[in-house]
C-alpha positions in Angstrom: -39.0 -7.8 48.0 -42.8 -7.0 47.3 -46.0 -9.7 47.6 -46.0 -7.9 43.5 -42.2 -8.4 42.6 -41.9 -11.5 44.3 -45.3 -13.0 42.3 -43.7 -11.4 38.7 -40.2 -12.7 39.2 -41.8 -16.4 39.7 -44.0 -16.5 37.3 -41.4 -15.3 34.4 -39.8 -18.5 35.6 -42.5 -20.7 35.4 -42.5 -23.9 33.0 -44.8 -25.9 32.4 -43.3 -30.0 31.5 -46.1 -32.0 30.6 -45.3 -35.9 30.9 -45.9 -36.7 27.0 -48.9 -39.8 27.6 -48.1 -41.7 24.1 -45.6 -45.1 25.4 -43.9 -46.6 22.3 -43.4 -50.3 22.7 -39.6 -51.4 23.0 -40.1 -52.6 19.2 -40.7 -49.3 18.2 -38.0 -47.7 20.3 -35.4 -49.4 18.7 -36.7 -48.7 15.1 -35.9 -45.6 15.9 -32.8 -46.7 17.4 -31.9 -47.8 14.4 -32.9 -45.3 11.9 -30.9 -42.6 14.1 -27.8 -45.0 13.6 -28.1 -46.0 10.2 -28.5 -41.3 10.1 -25.2 -41.0 12.0 -23.4 -43.7 10.2 -24.0 -42.7 6.6 -23.1 -38.6 7.7 -19.9 -40.3 8.7 -19.6 -41.7 5.9 -19.9 -39.1 3.8 -18.0 -36.7 5.8 -14.7 -38.5 6.4 -14.0 -38.7 3.0 -13.3 -35.4 2.4 -11.8 -33.7 6.2 -8.9 -33.1 7.3 -7.6 -35.7 10.3 -8.4 -32.2 12.7 -12.1 -32.5 11.4 -12.4 -36.4 11.8 -11.5 -36.3 15.6 -14.4 -33.7 15.7 -16.3 -36.0 13.8 -15.3 -39.3 15.2 -15.9 -37.8 18.7 -19.8 -36.2 18.4 -20.1 -40.3 16.4 -19.4 -42.2 19.5 -22.0 -39.4 21.5 -24.6 -39.9 19.2 -23.6 -43.7 20.0 -23.8 -43.8 23.3 -27.1 -42.0 23.3 -29.0 -45.2 21.4 -29.3 -46.4 25.3 -31.2 -49.7 23.7 -28.8 -50.3 20.9 -25.5 -50.5 23.2 -25.6 -51.4 26.7 -22.1 -50.1 26.9 -20.6 -46.8 25.5 -18.3 -46.4 23.0 -14.8 -44.7 24.3 -12.6 -44.2 22.1 -9.8 -41.7 22.1 -8.9 -40.1 18.6 -6.1 -38.3 19.7 -4.2 -42.0 21.1 -2.3 -41.8 17.5 -1.3 -38.6 16.4 0.6 -38.6 19.7 2.4 -41.9 19.3 6.0 -41.6 17.9 
């Protein structure tokens, strides 16, 4: 590989990542997580009554993923198997 080819390959694949210099106190981070949680709950409450069973499962899985991202509010993950009841006789 020539120097010019290597240089342009490296230059084109380079991305600068700058750390955030603003640090929010934990109380503000909890407020942000609380707003996110309320938004997820509101969305699920609005969509759930009008959905079929398959889409309810997808919505529940999405809600669990969103809850699990809120590490400051929930230290242990929420693990549900929404298809379990559908498989039982």
